[in-house]
N, CA, C and O atoms as a GROMACS GRO file, in nm:
protein
  452
    1UNK      N    1  -0.104  -0.488   1.947
    1UNK     CA    2   0.026  -0.481   1.851
    1UNK      C    3   0.006  -0.349   1.771
    1UNK      O    4  -0.103  -0.320   1.722
    2UNK      N    5   0.106  -0.279   1.760
    2UNK     CA    6   0.100  -0.143   1.682
    2UNK      C    7   0.210  -0.154   1.546
    2UNK      O    8   0.308  -0.228   1.531
    3UNK      N    9   0.149  -0.047   1.454
    3UNK     CA   10   0.266  -0.058   1.345
    3UNK      C   11   0.361   0.046   1.398
    3UNK      O   12   0.323   0.148   1.456
    4UNK      N   13   0.505   0.012   1.370
    4UNK     CA   14   0.617   0.092   1.405
    4UNK      C   15   0.631   0.181   1.280
    4UNK      O   16   0.623   0.304   1.291
    5UNK      N   17   0.648   0.128   1.175
    5UNK     CA   18   0.692   0.189   1.052
    5UNK      C   19   0.644   0.108   0.917
    5UNK      O   20   0.627  -0.014   0.913
    6UNK      N   21   0.628   0.196   0.814
    6UNK     CA   22   0.584   0.125   0.671
    6UNK      C   23   0.690   0.186   0.572
    6UNK      O   24   0.709   0.307   0.555
    7UNK      N   25   0.763   0.074   0.503
    7UNK     CA   26   0.860   0.130   0.411
    7UNK      C   27   0.799   0.062   0.280
    7UNK      O   28   0.757  -0.053   0.266
    8UNK      N   29   0.808   0.171   0.183
    8UNK     CA   30   0.754   0.143   0.061
    8UNK      C   31   0.852   0.105  -0.038
    8UNK      O   32   0.953   0.174  -0.050
    9UNK      N   33   0.834  -0.001  -0.113
    9UNK     CA   34   0.937  -0.040  -0.197
    9UNK      C   35   0.872  -0.046  -0.369
    9UNK      O   36   0.803  -0.140  -0.408
   10UNK      N   37   0.901   0.050  -0.439
   10UNK     CA   38   0.826   0.026  -0.586
   10UNK      C   39   0.908  -0.073  -0.663
   10UNK      O   40   1.027  -0.055  -0.686
   11UNK      N   41   0.838  -0.176  -0.702
   11UNK     CA   42   0.901  -0.287  -0.788
   11UNK      C   43   0.923  -0.244  -0.936
   11UNK      O   44   1.029  -0.243  -0.998
   12UNK      N   45   0.804  -0.210  -0.976
   12UNK     CA   46   0.792  -0.196  -1.130
   12UNK      C   47   0.655  -0.086  -1.146
   12UNK      O   48   0.545  -0.110  -1.095
   13UNK      N   49   0.687   0.035  -1.225
   13UNK     CA   50   0.587   0.100  -1.234
   13UNK      C   51   0.581   0.171  -1.390
   13UNK      O   52   0.658   0.261  -1.426
   14UNK      N   53   0.480   0.113  -1.471
   14UNK     CA   54   0.480   0.152  -1.588
   14UNK      C   55   0.316   0.178  -1.636
   14UNK      O   56   0.228   0.156  -1.552
   15UNK      N   57   0.282   0.221  -1.761
   15UNK     CA   58   0.144   0.243  -1.809
   15UNK      C   59   0.076   0.112  -1.796
   15UNK      O   60  -0.044   0.108  -1.770
   16UNK      N   61   0.146   0.005  -1.812
   16UNK     CA   62   0.086  -0.123  -1.810
   16UNK      C   63   0.016  -0.187  -1.652
   16UNK      O   64  -0.091  -0.242  -1.626
   17UNK      N   65   0.125  -0.152  -1.578
   17UNK     CA   66   0.119  -0.204  -1.434
   17UNK      C   67   0.216  -0.160  -1.334
   17UNK      O   68   0.337  -0.151  -1.356
   18UNK      N   69   0.155  -0.129  -1.213
   18UNK     CA   70   0.238  -0.071  -1.097
   18UNK      C   71   0.214  -0.207  -1.000
   18UNK      O   72   0.112  -0.274  -0.982
   19UNK      N   73   0.347  -0.222  -0.948
   19UNK     CA   74   0.376  -0.325  -0.840
   19UNK      C   75   0.455  -0.274  -0.710
   19UNK      O   76   0.575  -0.249  -0.720
   20UNK      N   77   0.399  -0.262  -0.605
   20UNK     CA   78   0.460  -0.211  -0.480
   20UNK      C   79   0.460  -0.294  -0.389
   20UNK      O   80   0.353  -0.350  -0.363
   21UNK      N   81   0.570  -0.325  -0.320
   21UNK     CA   82   0.582  -0.392  -0.185
   21UNK      C   83   0.563  -0.281  -0.068
   21UNK      O   84   0.588  -0.161  -0.081
   22UNK      N   85   0.521  -0.333   0.027
   22UNK     CA   86   0.512  -0.247   0.148
   22UNK      C   87   0.567  -0.334   0.260
   22UNK      O   88   0.528  -0.451   0.260
   23UNK      N   89   0.653  -0.296   0.356
   23UNK     CA   90   0.712  -0.345   0.463
   23UNK      C   91   0.683  -0.292   0.588
   23UNK      O   92   0.740  -0.192   0.632
   24UNK      N   93   0.576  -0.368   0.664
   24UNK     CA   94   0.509  -0.306   0.762
   24UNK      C   95   0.577  -0.371   0.892
   24UNK      O   96   0.571  -0.492   0.916
   25UNK      N   97   0.647  -0.271   0.977
   25UNK     CA   98   0.724  -0.342   1.096
   25UNK      C   99   0.632  -0.304   1.200
   25UNK      O  100   0.572  -0.196   1.209
   26UNK      N  101   0.625  -0.429   1.299
   26UNK     CA  102   0.521  -0.400   1.400
   26UNK      C  103   0.597  -0.404   1.516
   26UNK      O  104   0.716  -0.435   1.511
   27UNK      N  105   0.527  -0.369   1.650
   27UNK     CA  106   0.586  -0.359   1.778
   27UNK      C  107   0.610  -0.495   1.860
   27UNK      O  108   0.669  -0.505   1.968
   28UNK      N  109   0.553  -0.591   1.788
   28UNK     CA  110   0.570  -0.750   1.828
   28UNK      C  111   0.583  -0.843   1.721
   28UNK      O  112   0.609  -0.802   1.607
   29UNK      N  113   0.564  -0.991   1.753
   29UNK     CA  114   0.600  -1.072   1.640
   29UNK      C  115   0.476  -1.081   1.562
   29UNK      O  116   0.362  -1.086   1.607
   30UNK      N  117   0.514  -1.083   1.438
   30UNK     CA  118   0.411  -1.088   1.328
   30UNK      C  119   0.327  -1.200   1.323
   30UNK      O  120   0.218  -1.188   1.267
   31UNK      N  121   0.365  -1.320   1.379
   31UNK     CA  122   0.300  -1.450   1.396
   31UNK      C  123   0.187  -1.425   1.480
   31UNK      O  124   0.089  -1.501   1.474
   32UNK      N  125   0.191  -1.312   1.568
   32UNK     CA  126   0.082  -1.295   1.682
   32UNK      C  127  -0.050  -1.220   1.603
   32UNK      O  128  -0.155  -1.210   1.668
   33UNK      N  129  -0.046  -1.177   1.488
   33UNK     CA  130  -0.133  -1.081   1.442
   33UNK      C  131  -0.169  -1.105   1.277
   33UNK      O  132  -0.104  -1.181   1.206
   34UNK      N  133  -0.265  -1.038   1.237
   34UNK     CA  134  -0.306  -1.041   1.105
   34UNK      C  135  -0.280  -0.888   1.056
   34UNK      O  136  -0.320  -0.792   1.122
   35UNK      N  137  -0.218  -0.876   0.950
   35UNK     CA  138  -0.191  -0.734   0.884
   35UNK      C  139  -0.260  -0.754   0.744
   35UNK      O  140  -0.239  -0.852   0.672
   36UNK      N  141  -0.340  -0.654   0.715
   36UNK     CA  142  -0.406  -0.630   0.580
   36UNK      C  143  -0.392  -0.488   0.523
   36UNK      O  144  -0.352  -0.393   0.591
   37UNK      N  145  -0.425  -0.480   0.402
   37UNK     CA  146  -0.417  -0.341   0.347
   37UNK      C  147  -0.471  -0.350   0.219
   37UNK      O  148  -0.500  -0.454   0.159
   38UNK      N  149  -0.487  -0.219   0.176
   38UNK     CA  150  -0.540  -0.178   0.042
   38UNK      C  151  -0.512  -0.047   0.001
   38UNK      O  152  -0.493   0.044   0.081
   39UNK      N  153  -0.509  -0.032  -0.137
   39UNK     CA  154  -0.511   0.101  -0.206
   39UNK      C  155  -0.612   0.136  -0.286
   39UNK      O  156  -0.640   0.056  -0.375
   40UNK      N  157  -0.692   0.266  -0.276
   40UNK     CA  158  -0.802   0.318  -0.327
   40UNK      C  159  -0.753   0.437  -0.406
   40UNK      O  160  -0.694   0.530  -0.350
   41UNK      N  161  -0.778   0.437  -0.536
   41UNK     CA  162  -0.763   0.545  -0.623
   41UNK      C  163  -0.787   0.517  -0.768
   41UNK      O  164  -0.838   0.406  -0.789
   42UNK      N  165  -0.765   0.584  -0.863
   42UNK     CA  166  -0.669   0.708  -0.842
   42UNK      C  167  -0.746   0.816  -0.792
   42UNK      O  168  -0.869   0.810  -0.799
   43UNK      N  169  -0.683   0.923  -0.738
   43UNK     CA  170  -0.738   1.062  -0.696
   43UNK      C  171  -0.655   1.159  -0.746
   43UNK      O  172  -0.532   1.158  -0.748
   44UNK      N  173  -0.762   1.277  -0.804
   44UNK     CA  174  -0.681   1.398  -0.835
   44UNK      C  175  -0.770   1.496  -0.827
   44UNK      O  176  -0.879   1.484  -0.882
   45UNK      N  177  -0.738   1.601  -0.760
   45UNK     CA  178  -0.829   1.726  -0.741
   45UNK      C  179  -0.872   1.793  -0.833
   45UNK      O  180  -0.976   1.858  -0.826
   46UNK      N  181  -0.793   1.785  -0.939
   46UNK     CA  182  -0.832   1.886  -1.066
   46UNK      C  183  -0.919   1.767  -1.170
   46UNK      O  184  -0.970   1.816  -1.270
   47UNK      N  185  -0.933   1.642  -1.154
   47UNK     CA  186  -0.973   1.569  -1.244
   47UNK      C  187  -1.082   1.474  -1.174
   47UNK      O  188  -1.061   1.438  -1.058
   48UNK      N  189  -1.197   1.434  -1.242
   48UNK     CA  190  -1.289   1.354  -1.209
   48UNK      C  191  -1.240   1.194  -1.216
   48UNK      O  192  -1.208   1.159  -1.330
   49UNK      N  193  -1.232   1.109  -1.128
   49UNK     CA  194  -1.182   0.970  -1.154
   49UNK      C  195  -1.294   0.877  -1.089
   49UNK      O  196  -1.377   0.930  -1.015
   50UNK      N  197  -1.297   0.747  -1.115
   50UNK     CA  198  -1.363   0.647  -1.061
   50UNK      C  199  -1.248   0.570  -0.989
   50UNK      O  200  -1.154   0.516  -1.049
   51UNK      N  201  -1.268   0.570  -0.832
   51UNK     CA  202  -1.193   0.501  -0.760
   51UNK      C  203  -1.195   0.355  -0.756
   51UNK      O  204  -1.305   0.306  -0.781
   52UNK      N  205  -1.106   0.280  -0.733
   52UNK     CA  206  -1.114   0.144  -0.733
   52UNK      C  207  -1.036   0.104  -0.619
   52UNK      O  208  -0.940   0.175  -0.589
   53UNK      N  209  -1.064  -0.006  -0.543
   53UNK     CA  210  -1.002  -0.044  -0.444
   53UNK      C  211  -0.897  -0.183  -0.474
   53UNK      O  212  -0.946  -0.284  -0.524
   54UNK      N  213  -0.775  -0.178  -0.444
   54UNK     CA  214  -0.695  -0.267  -0.472
   54UNK      C  215  -0.638  -0.326  -0.342
   54UNK      O  216  -0.567  -0.258  -0.268
   55UNK      N  217  -0.679  -0.481  -0.313
   55UNK     CA  218  -0.654  -0.534  -0.188
   55UNK      C  219  -0.497  -0.582  -0.196
   55UNK      O  220  -0.452  -0.620  -0.304
   56UNK      N  221  -0.418  -0.579  -0.083
   56UNK     CA  222  -0.279  -0.637  -0.079
   56UNK      C  223  -0.292  -0.760  -0.045
   56UNK      O  224  -0.391  -0.807   0.011
   57UNK      N  225  -0.164  -0.836  -0.084
   57UNK     CA  226  -0.150  -0.975  -0.050
   57UNK      C  227  -0.003  -0.999   0.035
   57UNK      O  228   0.097  -0.928   0.025
   58UNK      N  229  -0.018  -1.109   0.112
   58UNK     CA  230   0.093  -1.089   0.213
   58UNK      C  231   0.203  -1.190   0.125
   58UNK      O  232   0.172  -1.296   0.071
   59UNK      N  233   0.313  -1.140   0.127
   59UNK     CA  234   0.440  -1.219   0.056
   59UNK      C  235   0.539  -1.260   0.143
   59UNK      O  236   0.618  -1.345   0.102
   60UNK      N  237   0.551  -1.213   0.261
   60UNK     CA  238   0.641  -1.247   0.353
   60UNK      C  239   0.600  -1.206   0.496
   60UNK      O  240   0.528  -1.111   0.529
   61UNK      N  241   0.664  -1.302   0.578
   61UNK     CA  242   0.639  -1.259   0.731
   61UNK      C  243   0.784  -1.320   0.805
   61UNK      O  244   0.834  -1.432   0.794
   62UNK      N  245   0.827  -1.215   0.875
   62UNK     CA  246   0.969  -1.248   0.944
   62UNK      C  247   0.962  -1.175   1.055
   62UNK      O  248   0.924  -1.058   1.056
   63UNK      N  249   1.000  -1.245   1.166
   63UNK     CA  250   0.993  -1.163   1.302
   63UNK      C  251   0.893  -1.077   1.308
   63UNK      O  252   0.776  -1.114   1.318
   64UNK      N  253   0.932  -0.944   1.302
   64UNK     CA  254   0.826  -0.839   1.343
   64UNK      C  255   0.781  -0.762   1.229
   64UNK      O  256   0.720  -0.657   1.253
   65UNK      N  257   0.807  -0.807   1.073
   65UNK     CA  258   0.781  -0.756   0.964
   65UNK      C  259   0.700  -0.850   0.869
   65UNK      O  260   0.729  -0.966   0.838
   66UNK      N  261   0.575  -0.767   0.824
   66UNK     CA  262   0.493  -0.830   0.721
   66UNK      C  263   0.516  -0.753   0.600
   66UNK      O  264   0.526  -0.630   0.603
   67UNK      N  265   0.528  -0.836   0.475
   67UNK     CA  266   0.549  -0.758   0.364
   67UNK      C  267   0.430  -0.796   0.275
   67UNK      O  268   0.394  -0.912   0.252
   68UNK      N  269   0.370  -0.678   0.227
   68UNK     CA  270   0.247  -0.679   0.141
   68UNK      C  271   0.273  -0.647   0.001
   68UNK      O  272   0.357  -0.560  -0.023
   69UNK      N  273   0.216  -0.702  -0.088
   69UNK     CA  274   0.224  -0.659  -0.231
   69UNK      C  275   0.094  -0.610  -0.294
   69UNK      O  276  -0.014  -0.664  -0.271
   70UNK      N  277   0.107  -0.517  -0.364
   70UNK     CA  278   0.002  -0.431  -0.430
   70UNK      C  279   0.036  -0.431  -0.584
   70UNK      O  280   0.147  -0.396  -0.622
   71UNK      N  281  -0.061  -0.470  -0.670
   71UNK     CA  282  -0.052  -0.454  -0.800
   71UNK      C  283  -0.172  -0.376  -0.868
   71UNK      O  284  -0.287  -0.418  -0.853
   72UNK      N  285  -0.145  -0.265  -0.941
   72UNK     CA  286  -0.249  -0.179  -0.989
   72UNK      C  287  -0.235  -0.191  -1.144
   72UNK      O  288  -0.134  -0.146  -1.198
   73UNK      N  289  -0.316  -0.240  -1.204
   73UNK     CA  290  -0.329  -0.256  -1.356
   73UNK      C  291  -0.354  -0.127  -1.387
   73UNK      O  292  -0.424  -0.052  -1.320
   74UNK      N  293  -0.289  -0.095  -1.504
   74UNK     CA  294  -0.294   0.051  -1.590
   74UNK      C  295  -0.318   0.166  -1.484
   74UNK      O  296  -0.427   0.222  -1.472
   75UNK      N  297  -0.221   0.191  -1.417
   75UNK     CA  298  -0.217   0.301  -1.279
   75UNK      C  299  -0.231   0.450  -1.376
   75UNK      O  300  -0.188   0.467  -1.491
   76UNK      N  301  -0.285   0.522  -1.313
   76UNK     CA  302  -0.265   0.672  -1.337
   76UNK      C  303  -0.145   0.720  -1.277
   76UNK      O  304  -0.153   0.749  -1.158
   77UNK      N  305  -0.038   0.735  -1.333
   77UNK     CA  306   0.083   0.803  -1.301
   77UNK      C  307   0.085   0.949  -1.266
   77UNK      O  308   0.010   1.024  -1.328
   78UNK      N  309   0.163   0.995  -1.174
   78UNK     CA  310   0.171   1.109  -1.123
   78UNK      C  311   0.226   1.211  -1.221
   78UNK      O  312   0.333   1.180  -1.272
   79UNK      N  313   0.169   1.329  -1.257
   79UNK     CA  314   0.267   1.424  -1.324
   79UNK      C  315   0.213   1.575  -1.269
   79UNK      O  316   0.114   1.595  -1.198
   80UNK      N  317   0.295   1.661  -1.315
   80UNK     CA  318   0.268   1.812  -1.261
   80UNK      C  319   0.121   1.848  -1.332
   80UNK      O  320   0.044   1.911  -1.260
   81UNK      N  321   0.083   1.821  -1.444
   81UNK     CA  322  -0.054   1.842  -1.503
   81UNK      C  323  -0.168   1.745  -1.433
   81UNK      O  324  -0.284   1.781  -1.410
   82UNK      N  325  -0.124   1.643  -1.409
   82UNK     CA  326  -0.254   1.547  -1.344
   82UNK      C  327  -0.158   1.480  -1.232
   82UNK      O  328  -0.078   1.391  -1.261
   83UNK      N  329  -0.175   1.534  -1.099
   83UNK     CA  330  -0.117   1.473  -0.994
   83UNK      C  331  -0.205   1.366  -0.921
   83UNK      O  332  -0.278   1.392  -0.825
   84UNK      N  333  -0.193   1.256  -0.971
   84UNK     CA  334  -0.283   1.140  -0.928
   84UNK      C  335  -0.200   1.090  -0.818
   84UNK      O  336  -0.077   1.088  -0.822
   85UNK      N  337  -0.285   1.044  -0.702
   85UNK     CA  338  -0.247   0.979  -0.605
   85UNK      C  339  -0.335   0.853  -0.586
   85UNK      O  340  -0.439   0.838  -0.650
   86UNK      N  341  -0.280   0.747  -0.479
   86UNK     CA  342  -0.383   0.634  -0.439
   86UNK      C  343  -0.366   0.663  -0.277
   86UNK      O  344  -0.264   0.716  -0.234
   87UNK      N  345  -0.468   0.626  -0.198
   87UNK     CA  346  -0.475   0.622  -0.059
   87UNK      C  347  -0.443   0.502  -0.026
   87UNK      O  348  -0.487   0.415  -0.101
   88UNK      N  349  -0.381   0.467   0.062
   88UNK     CA  350  -0.328   0.337   0.123
   88UNK      C  351  -0.376   0.325   0.271
   88UNK      O  352  -0.365   0.418   0.352
   89UNK      N  353  -0.432   0.200   0.301
   89UNK     CA  354  -0.458   0.172   0.436
   89UNK      C  355  -0.414   0.045   0.504
   89UNK      O  356  -0.425  -0.064   0.450
   90UNK      N  357  -0.372   0.059   0.601
   90UNK     CA  358  -0.299  -0.083   0.660
   90UNK      C  359  -0.383  -0.101   0.797
   90UNK      O  360  -0.429  -0.001   0.851
   91UNK      N  361  -0.399  -0.214   0.845
   91UNK     CA  362  -0.475  -0.269   0.976
   91UNK      C  363  -0.407  -0.374   1.019
   91UNK      O  364  -0.359  -0.463   0.948
   92UNK      N  365  -0.401  -0.362   1.162
   92UNK     CA  366  -0.338  -0.490   1.239
   92UNK      C  367  -0.456  -0.534   1.346
   92UNK      O  368  -0.514  -0.459   1.424
   93UNK      N  369  -0.474  -0.663   1.329
   93UNK     CA  370  -0.574  -0.728   1.397
   93UNK      C  371  -0.508  -0.838   1.493
   93UNK      O  372  -0.420  -0.911   1.448
   94UNK      N  373  -0.548  -0.848   1.611
   94UNK     CA  374  -0.511  -0.958   1.711
   94UNK      C  375  -0.643  -1.021   1.754
   94UNK      O  376  -0.730  -0.950   1.804
   95UNK      N  377  -0.664  -1.164   1.735
   95UNK     CA  378  -0.790  -1.219   1.763
   95UNK      C  379  -0.906  -1.150   1.710
   95UNK      O  380  -1.012  -1.143   1.773
   96UNK      N  381  -0.891  -1.100   1.596
   96UNK     CA  382  -0.998  -1.030   1.509
   96UNK      C  383  -1.026  -0.884   1.570
   96UNK      O  384  -1.098  -0.800   1.516
   97UNK      N  385  -0.973  -0.870   1.665
   97UNK     CA  386  -0.970  -0.699   1.734
   97UNK      C  387  -0.878  -0.612   1.659
   97UNK      O  388  -0.759  -0.644   1.647
   98UNK      N  389  -0.923  -0.509   1.609
   98UNK     CA  390  -0.829  -0.407   1.562
   98UNK      C  391  -0.751  -0.334   1.659
   98UNK      O  392  -0.805  -0.277   1.754
   99UNK      N  393  -0.626  -0.334   1.639
   99UNK     CA  394  -0.541  -0.286   1.751
   99UNK      C  395  -0.449  -0.163   1.698
   99UNK      O  396  -0.393  -0.085   1.775
  100UNK      N  397  -0.438  -0.156   1.550
  100UNK     CA  398  -0.379  -0.037   1.496
  100UNK      C  399  -0.422  -0.013   1.344
  100UNK      O  400  -0.460  -0.112   1.281
  101UNK      N  401  -0.420   0.083   1.297
  101UNK     CA  402  -0.433   0.138   1.154
  101UNK      C  403  -0.373   0.260   1.126
  101UNK      O  404  -0.349   0.343   1.214
  102UNK      N  405  -0.343   0.277   0.991
  102UNK     CA  406  -0.243   0.392   0.937
  102UNK      C  407  -0.298   0.412   0.783
  102UNK      O  408  -0.330   0.319   0.709
  103UNK      N  409  -0.301   0.528   0.755
  103UNK     CA  410  -0.333   0.546   0.629
  103UNK      C  411  -0.222   0.656   0.578
  103UNK      O  412  -0.180   0.747   0.650
  104UNK      N  413  -0.180   0.632   0.435
  104UNK     CA  414  -0.099   0.722   0.364
  104UNK      C  415  -0.125   0.742   0.223
  104UNK      O  416  -0.202   0.668   0.162
  105UNK      N  417  -0.080   0.815   0.182
  105UNK     CA  418  -0.107   0.830   0.019
  105UNK      C  419   0.038   0.839  -0.068
  105UNK      O  420   0.142   0.900  -0.042
  106UNK      N  421   0.005   0.761  -0.173
  106UNK     CA  422   0.124   0.750  -0.254
  106UNK      C  423   0.094   0.800  -0.413
  106UNK      O  424  -0.012   0.780  -0.472
  107UNK      N  425   0.185   0.853  -0.457
  107UNK     CA  426   0.196   0.899  -0.596
  107UNK      C  427   0.297   0.789  -0.680
  107UNK      O  428   0.408   0.754  -0.638
  108UNK      N  429   0.247   0.753  -0.781
  108UNK     CA  430   0.317   0.624  -0.874
  108UNK      C  431   0.373   0.710  -0.977
  108UNK      O  432   0.299   0.794  -1.028
  109UNK      N  433   0.501   0.700  -1.016
  109UNK     CA  434   0.568   0.729  -1.117
  109UNK      C  435   0.671   0.623  -1.192
  109UNK      O  436   0.712   0.525  -1.129
  110UNK      N  437   0.705   0.643  -1.310
  110UNK     CA  438   0.797   0.537  -1.365
  110UNK      C  439   0.900   0.475  -1.295
  110UNK      O  440   0.971   0.566  -1.251
  111UNK      N  441   0.947   0.361  -1.261
  111UNK     CA  442   1.055   0.314  -1.191
  111UNK      C  443   1.170   0.321  -1.299
  111UNK      O  444   1.153   0.305  -1.420
  112UNK      N  445   1.289   0.348  -1.237
  112UNK     CA  446   1.410   0.352  -1.325
  112UNK      C  447   1.464   0.216  -1.328
  112UNK      O  448   1.472   0.151  -1.224
  113UNK      N  449   1.501   0.169  -1.442
  113UNK     CA  450   1.532   0.032  -1.468
  113UNK      C  451   1.679   0.021  -1.538
  113UNK      O  452   1.725  -0.089  -1.569
   0.00000   0.00000   0.00000
């Protein structure tokens, strides 16, 4: 089972908390595998930080798409002066065997509401 695409959907992003949904499209039925993910951060080349891991929770499974939710309390938001980002990792397992993984980087900014 392979990852076809990952769509990021910011739900809310403030100084208090960031909530993001990730929709992971798979090459086959989502019911035949286990999808997990996490975000690690904040990271910034010019600022020293302590990185924390935030595990994703599954919110929905339909056909070949698994939706994962991530909540980051008190996130470091991206700005020109402090370009913070969070590294994300997604894994797909079939019968405990890793069949695919993908890593990305996301920058968080205030959501428009």
